[in-house]
ChimeraX commands (.cxc) that place a marker at each C-alpha (Angstrom):
marker #1 position 12.98,-10.87,-0.41 radius 0.5
marker #1 position 14.94,-9.11,2.30 radius 0.5
marker #1 position 14.59,-11.26,5.43 radius 0.5
marker #1 position 15.04,-8.30,7.80 radius 0.5
marker #1 position 12.22,-6.35,6.14 radius 0.5
marker #1 position 9.99,-9.41,6.08 radius 0.5
marker #1 position 10.59,-10.12,9.77 radius 0.5
marker #1 position 10.05,-6.47,10.65 radius 0.5
marker #1 position 6.72,-6.29,8.82 radius 0.5
marker #1 position 5.61,-9.58,10.37 radius 0.5
marker #1 position 6.45,-8.17,13.81 radius 0.5
marker #1 position 4.53,-4.98,13.07 radius 0.5
marker #1 position 1.49,-7.03,12.04 radius 0.5
marker #1 position 1.78,-9.06,15.24 radius 0.5
marker #1 position 1.42,-5.78,17.15 radius 0.5
marker #1 position -1.60,-4.63,15.13 radius 0.5
marker #1 position 0.03,-2.59,12.36 radius 0.5
marker #1 position -0.41,-3.35,8.66 radius 0.5
marker #1 position 0.47,-1.97,5.26 radius 0.5
marker #1 position -2.73,-1.07,3.46 radius 0.5
marker #1 position -3.32,-0.04,-0.14 radius 0.5
marker #1 position -6.14,2.48,-0.06 radius 0.5
marker #1 position -5.92,3.85,-3.60 radius 0.5
marker #1 position -7.89,2.76,-6.61 radius 0.5
marker #1 position -11.64,2.40,-6.51 radius 0.5
marker #1 position -11.83,2.53,-2.69 radius 0.5
marker #1 position -10.22,5.97,-2.55 radius 0.5
marker #1 position -12.27,7.16,-5.51 radius 0.5
marker #1 position -15.48,6.04,-3.78 radius 0.5
marker #1 position -14.38,7.57,-0.47 radius 0.5
marker #1 position -13.22,11.01,-1.60 radius 0.5
marker #1 position -13.65,11.22,-5.35 radius 0.5
marker #1 position -9.90,10.97,-6.03 radius 0.5
marker #1 position -9.00,10.27,-9.66 radius 0.5
marker #1 position -7.64,6.82,-8.84 radius 0.5
marker #1 position -10.27,4.62,-10.50 radius 0.5
marker #1 position -8.84,1.43,-11.93 radius 0.5
marker #1 position -5.52,1.90,-10.10 radius 0.5
marker #1 position -4.46,-1.36,-8.47 radius 0.5
marker #1 position -2.04,-2.20,-5.71 radius 0.5
marker #1 position 0.20,-3.70,-8.41 radius 0.5
marker #1 position 0.31,-0.52,-10.50 radius 0.5
marker #1 position 0.96,1.54,-7.38 radius 0.5
marker #1 position 3.73,-0.82,-6.26 radius 0.5
marker #1 position 5.29,-0.70,-9.74 radius 0.5
marker #1 position 5.20,3.11,-9.54 radius 0.5
marker #1 position 6.93,2.99,-6.15 radius 0.5
marker #1 position 9.65,0.72,-7.53 radius 0.5
marker #1 position 10.18,3.03,-10.49 radius 0.5
marker #1 position 10.49,6.05,-8.19 radius 0.5
marker #1 position 13.07,4.30,-6.01 radius 0.5
marker #1 position 15.04,2.93,-8.98 radius 0.5
marker #1 position 15.22,6.35,-10.62 radius 0.5
marker #1 position 17.67,7.50,-7.94 radius 0.5
marker #1 position 20.59,5.58,-9.40 radius 0.5
marker #1 position 22.58,2.39,-9.52 radius 0.5
marker #1 position 21.99,-0.11,-6.77 radius 0.5
marker #1 position 18.54,1.25,-6.10 radius 0.5
marker #1 position 16.85,-1.24,-8.43 radius 0.5
marker #1 position 17.77,-4.14,-6.14 radius 0.5
marker #1 position 16.55,-2.22,-3.09 radius 0.5
marker #1 position 13.31,-1.39,-4.91 radius 0.5
marker #1 position 12.80,-5.04,-5.83 radius 0.5
marker #1 position 13.42,-6.22,-2.26 radius 0.5
marker #1 position 11.14,-3.59,-0.76 radius 0.5
marker #1 position 8.27,-4.19,-3.18 radius 0.5
marker #1 position 8.52,-7.98,-2.73 radius 0.5
marker #1 position 8.33,-7.50,1.04 radius 0.5
marker #1 position 5.38,-5.13,0.78 radius 0.5
marker #1 position 3.55,-7.48,-1.58 radius 0.5
marker #1 position 3.95,-10.37,0.86 radius 0.5
marker #1 position 1.98,-8.59,3.59 radius 0.5
marker #1 position -0.18,-6.01,1.82 radius 0.5
marker #1 position -3.89,-5.55,2.50 radius 0.5
marker #1 position -6.03,-4.09,-0.29 radius 0.5
marker #1 position -9.07,-2.03,0.74 radius 0.5
marker #1 position -10.51,-2.62,-2.72 radius 0.5
marker #1 position -11.07,-6.26,-1.70 radius 0.5
marker #1 position -13.11,-5.32,1.39 radius 0.5
marker #1 position -16.81,-6.15,1.36 radius 0.5
marker #1 position -19.06,-4.29,1.57 radius 0.5
marker #1 position -17.34,-1.75,-0.69 radius 0.5
marker #1 position -18.60,1.10,1.48 radius 0.5
marker #1 position -16.42,-0.15,4.34 radius 0.5
marker #1 position -13.25,0.03,2.23 radius 0.5
marker #1 position -14.29,3.47,0.96 radius 0.5
marker #1 position -14.88,4.70,4.52 radius 0.5
marker #1 position -11.41,3.59,5.64 radius 0.5
marker #1 position -9.80,5.04,2.49 radius 0.5
marker #1 position -11.54,8.35,3.21 radius 0.5
marker #1 position -10.35,8.34,6.82 radius 0.5
marker #1 position -6.76,7.71,5.71 radius 0.5
marker #1 position -6.93,10.34,2.97 radius 0.5
marker #1 position -8.30,13.00,5.28 radius 0.5
marker #1 position -6.10,11.90,8.21 radius 0.5
marker #1 position -9.21,11.86,10.41 radius 0.5
marker #1 position -7.97,8.86,12.37 radius 0.5
marker #1 position -4.35,9.99,12.54 radius 0.5
marker #1 position -2.79,10.09,15.98 radius 0.5
marker link #1:1,2 radius 0.2
marker link #1:2,3 radius 0.2
marker link #1:3,4 radius 0.2
marker link #1:4,5 radius 0.2
marker link #1:5,6 radius 0.2
marker link #1:6,7 radius 0.2
marker link #1:7,8 radius 0.2
marker link #1:8,9 radius 0.2
marker link #1:9,10 radius 0.2
marker link #1:10,11 radius 0.2
marker link #1:11,12 radius 0.2
marker link #1:12,13 radius 0.2
marker link #1:13,14 radius 0.2
marker link #1:14,15 radius 0.2
marker link #1:15,16 radius 0.2
marker link #1:16,17 radius 0.2
marker link #1:17,18 radius 0.2
marker link #1:18,19 radius 0.2
marker link #1:19,20 radius 0.2
marker link #1:20,21 radius 0.2
marker link #1:21,22 radius 0.2
marker link #1:22,23 radius 0.2
marker link #1:23,24 radius 0.2
marker link #1:24,25 radius 0.2
marker link #1:25,26 radius 0.2
marker link #1:26,27 radius 0.2
marker link #1:27,28 radius 0.2
marker link #1:28,29 radius 0.2
marker link #1:29,30 radius 0.2
marker link #1:30,31 radius 0.2
marker link #1:31,32 radius 0.2
marker link #1:32,33 radius 0.2
marker link #1:33,34 radius 0.2
marker link #1:34,35 radius 0.2
marker link #1:35,36 radius 0.2
marker link #1:36,37 radius 0.2
marker link #1:37,38 radius 0.2
marker link #1:38,39 radius 0.2
marker link #1:39,40 radius 0.2
marker link #1:40,41 radius 0.2
marker link #1:41,42 radius 0.2
marker link #1:42,43 radius 0.2
marker link #1:43,44 radius 0.2
marker link #1:44,45 radius 0.2
marker link #1:45,46 radius 0.2
marker link #1:46,47 radius 0.2
marker link #1:47,48 radius 0.2
marker link #1:48,49 radius 0.2
marker link #1:49,50 radius 0.2
marker link #1:50,51 radius 0.2
marker link #1:51,52 radius 0.2
marker link #1:52,53 radius 0.2
marker link #1:53,54 radius 0.2
marker link #1:54,55 radius 0.2
marker link #1:55,56 radius 0.2
marker link #1:56,57 radius 0.2
marker link #1:57,58 radius 0.2
marker link #1:58,59 radius 0.2
marker link #1:59,60 radius 0.2
marker link #1:60,61 radius 0.2
marker link #1:61,62 radius 0.2
marker link #1:62,63 radius 0.2
marker link #1:63,64 radius 0.2
marker link #1:64,65 radius 0.2
marker link #1:65,66 radius 0.2
marker link #1:66,67 radius 0.2
marker link #1:67,68 radius 0.2
marker link #1:68,69 radius 0.2
marker link #1:69,70 radius 0.2
marker link #1:70,71 radius 0.2
marker link #1:71,72 radius 0.2
marker link #1:72,73 radius 0.2
marker link #1:73,74 radius 0.2
marker link #1:74,75 radius 0.2
marker link #1:75,76 radius 0.2
marker link #1:76,77 radius 0.2
marker link #1:77,78 radius 0.2
marker link #1:78,79 radius 0.2
marker link #1:79,80 radius 0.2
marker link #1:80,81 radius 0.2
marker link #1:81,82 radius 0.2
marker link #1:82,83 radius 0.2
marker link #1:83,84 radius 0.2
marker link #1:84,85 radius 0.2
marker link #1:85,86 radius 0.2
marker link #1:86,87 radius 0.2
marker link #1:87,88 radius 0.2
marker link #1:88,89 radius 0.2
marker link #1:89,90 radius 0.2
marker link #1:90,91 radius 0.2
marker link #1:91,92 radius 0.2
marker link #1:92,93 radius 0.2
marker link #1:93,94 radius 0.2
marker link #1:94,95 radius 0.2
marker link #1:95,96 radius 0.2
marker link #1:96,97 radius 0.2
marker link #1:97,98 radius 0.2
marker link #1:98,99 radius 0.2
view
């Protein structure tokens, strides 16, 4: 794991910012998006594949980035009650709480 990225994400969390997976069932429940059964792992694997596709050397960067994200990721699909995760996923999807 890239120590700089890890430290940076830890510092962001200290100041109230967090990486949040809002896809999967939470997004489907919030806005009807066709993301049922998608997990943070499948989404992270897709991100790594997209980064790695750009050429040599990118695979290592993709691995470091996804390892860092995984270490500090929050999953709205794990929020109880489910309606709360769906409400936040909907707000993110519609950018209703965007500054």
